[in-house]
N, C-alpha and C positions, 0 to 999 in steps of 0.2 A: 504493500500499500505506499502511495506517495502522501508526503506529511507537507503541510504548510505550517510554519510558526503561527501564532495567534497574539493579538494583543490583548493583555490582560483586561476583563472586564471592570467597570470601576469599582474601585476598592475603597468606599467611602466609610471611612470610620467617624462616626458621629460627635465622639466625647473625647478627643486628644487632651493629654495634659500638658502643659505648657513649661516643658523644661526651662530651669534658670530664672523665672519669674516669680516674684513673691507671691505667698498665698496665705490668708489669712483663715482659713479653713471655713466654716460654716458662715463666717460673715463676709467672705469674698463674694461679689454678686456673680463673677463669672461661675464660680461652683454652683451656686444658688440655680442658675440657668442649668447647669448639668445635672442637678439633683432633679428639676423639674422634667427635664428630657428623659431621664432614665425611669422617671414615675409616669411617663407618657404624657406629660402635659405640656405639649409643644407650643401652644399659644403662650403660656407663660415663659417658656424658654426663649421664645422668639422676643417677647416684651424686655427681657432680662437683657438678651445678647445684643438687640439693636442698637441701643445708646452706647453699648459698649464698643460695639464694632464702629459706629458713627466718631467716636472718640479716638479710633485707631487701634485697638486692641487685637491682635492679629489672629487669636483663637477664636473670639468672638465673632470676629469677619469670616473665620472659614466655616464655624458652624452655622452662620447665616446662610452661607452658601449651600451647605447642607441641606439646610431646611428648606429652602427655595428648590434644590435639585429633587427632593424627595417629596415636596409638596406637604408638610408636616407643619401644621400650625398656620399655613397659609396656602395661597394657590400655587401650583407646581409652576415655576417659570425659570427656565433653562438660561435665560438671558441674565437675570439679577443673581442667580446662582455664579454664574460665570464673572461676572462683575465683583460679588463679593469675594470669590476666590483670588481673584487680580489683587485686590486691595490687600489682601492677606500675603499673596504670594510674592509681592514685591517687598515684603518687609522679611522675607526669608523663612516663612511657615512652611516646611517641607510637603505636608499634606495639601496645603492649598496648591503649591506648584504641581504636584502629581496630578490634583482633581483638574488643575487649569489646562495642564498636558492633555488629560482625556478630553476636556471639552473642545480644544481646537482639532485634537485628533478625529473625533465622531463629528464635529460640526455641530456641539451641543449650545445654543445660546450664542455663538458666535460663528462666524464664517470658518468651514473647515481650512485649516492650514498646517500642513505637515511641519513646515519652517516654524511656527510658532509653539507646536508640539514638541519640537526636538528642544527649543529652546528650553523649555520649562520642564521637560523630562530630564535635560542635563543638569538643569539647576537641583532638582531632588535627588537624582543621582550623585550630584557632588556631595551631597549630605548623607550619602550611604542608604538613600531608601531603594529597597530591592525591587519593588515593582519597576520603578523607574528604569533601574538598570535593565530589568527584564525588556521593558519596552523600546529601550533603546536598541537591544540586540534585536529584536523584531524588525525594527524600522530600518537597520544597516541590513538585515537578512533579505528584506524583501524591496530595498530601494526606494522607501517611502522619504521624501524629501531630502534624501543624500543619495549618493552613488551607491549600488548595492557593493558591500564590503564583508565577506565571510568572514574575514580575519577579526575585523573590529566587532563583528557579530559575537562571534565567540567570545571575545574579551568581555563583553558586556553581559553575556550569559554567564559565563564562569563567575564574575563578580557577584550576581545576584545568586546563582546556584550556590556559593561559598556561604551566602545567609540563610540558606534552607529553603529558597524559593522553589518549589516543586516544579512550575511551569518552565522555569530555566533548567532545572536539572534535566528535565525531558527532553528539552531541546537541545542541550548537549549531548545527550543521548543520540538524537537523532543526526546531529553533526558528526558523530563519531560514526554511527551506522553507514552514513553516504559518503563520508569524505567530504565535508563541506567546510572549509577554513581549518580545518585539521586533518592529519592522514586518517584514512579509513581504518578503524580499529574497532571490531566488533566486541573484544574483551571489555574496552573502555567504554563502548555503548551500552553494554549490559550493565556495569558498574552503574552509570547514571541512571539509566532506566528503574535500576533496583532501588536508588535513593529517592527518586520521584514517587515510584510505585509505593514503596512503604508509607509516604505521606498521603498516600490515596488519589494520586493523579490517576484517572481512568485510562489515558492513553499511554501512558508508562505503563501501566499494568499491562494494557493489551500488547504492547511491544516487549515485554519482559517475555511474557508468554509466547509469544512468535519466536523469540530468539531460544526458548527452551524447546519449543517445537521441532524448529529447523536443527538445533545443536549448533548454532552460530555464537560464537564467543562465550559458550558454555556447552558441558555435558549435553546431550538431547536428553530430556525427561519429560516424558507426556504426562507424567502426574503434575509435574510442576506448572506445566503449560497449561493444563487444566485447571490448577488452582489460580492462576494470575488471570487467565481468561473469565473465570468465574466471579473474580473481584471486579474486573472491569465490565462486565455484562451486568452485574447487579447494580451497577451506578449508570446503567442506560446506554453503554456505548453499544452501538449496533453491530460493529464488526466482531467483537468480542462475542457477542449472543451468536451469531452466524457460525462462528468457529466452534462455540461450544456444542452447537447442532452438530457440528460435523464430527467431532469426537465422540459423541454418543451415537451417531450414525454408523461409522466407521470401527467403533470400539476401540480407539486409542487413548490408552491410559485409564480405561473404564470398560466395564463389561457394555456391550452393545444393547442400547436400550432405545428401542423405537417412539416411545410415549415422551422421553424427554428430548430426543431429537426433534421429534414434531413441535414439542413446547418452543424449545429455542428458536428453530426455524420460523415459527409462527412469529414470535416475539420480534426477530429481527426484520423479518418481513414487514410487519406493523409498523417498524420504524426506517422503512425505506429500501432495505435489501433485497433487491429483485430475486437474487439467488436464493434466498431464504424462502421466499414464496413458491419458487420452483421445486426446491428440494422438499418443501413441506409436503406437496403434491404427490412427489415419488414416494416418500416413506409412508405415505397415507395408504398407497396401493399394497404395502405388506402389512396393514395393520387391521384388527378386528374392529368393528364399530365400538366397542365398548372402550378399546383403547384411544380411539379418536376422540370419543366422547371424554374421557379422562384428561387427555392431553389439552384439548380444548377448553374444558373447565380451568385447568391450571393456567392456561396462556391469559384467559380472560379476568382471572383473578390476581395476575402479576400486574403491578401497577409501579411505573417509574419514569419519570420524564426522561427521553432522549439525551445524552449527554451530548454538548455543542460539538459538532464536527469541525 
């Protein structure tokens, strides 16, 4: 399977703590706003944070952006959210720099601009923000706002991965798997897939399963392949769901089980894998009506949103 790197979805942290700024516990209005937000009283949080933001408090400005972006205590307004993020970002507030980068990357509340997204991701990355480091890796990998440069992409993925950012670890695995910006090295690919898989990344889990299935960078082990495919499949990743169907269908790493093969082919097919629908029909030809009914009931009772491809 060919993979593309992906920009991380907006990682809005609603209640940042302001390192280095004085705080008087319950008497601090900023913390009063934080308490109101935590209690779900967004209107009160808005009333507390707005005047603080107008007076230049970067944390309050950032949180005003979050409230407008999420529509909490106020009508959702991406333009006002970006405006508040900008006020905070120019004061060096890292979460605001990151979210402002996302605003420009996606064109939320501001005209889409990869150049400005890069500017703010770089600012956040300079402060060690792992998500910004990852997004810089993606943009260099895909040539968004810059010339494609796999070496630079690997540099940023590596910085982010060193902080335990699973998506960066997964992408490093992909770089080593295919030899993009680094020498092709299946052993090192497995190493990074495993790190990300243990953190719950479904794409890394799938790829680690594939490496075990094929015996690339690791001794072939159908049992391990099955275990990692299952972890990915239960998070909604359709390719892993399909491969589980294949393993039950062919009896690899497990006794052949047509009911479970039908189940996973059916789930994969419902998530858009055409081969899943085709193989479900093939195994159905070997099954008794009671088995088809059982597998169908299991498939209908299985609920999980598809993982983003």
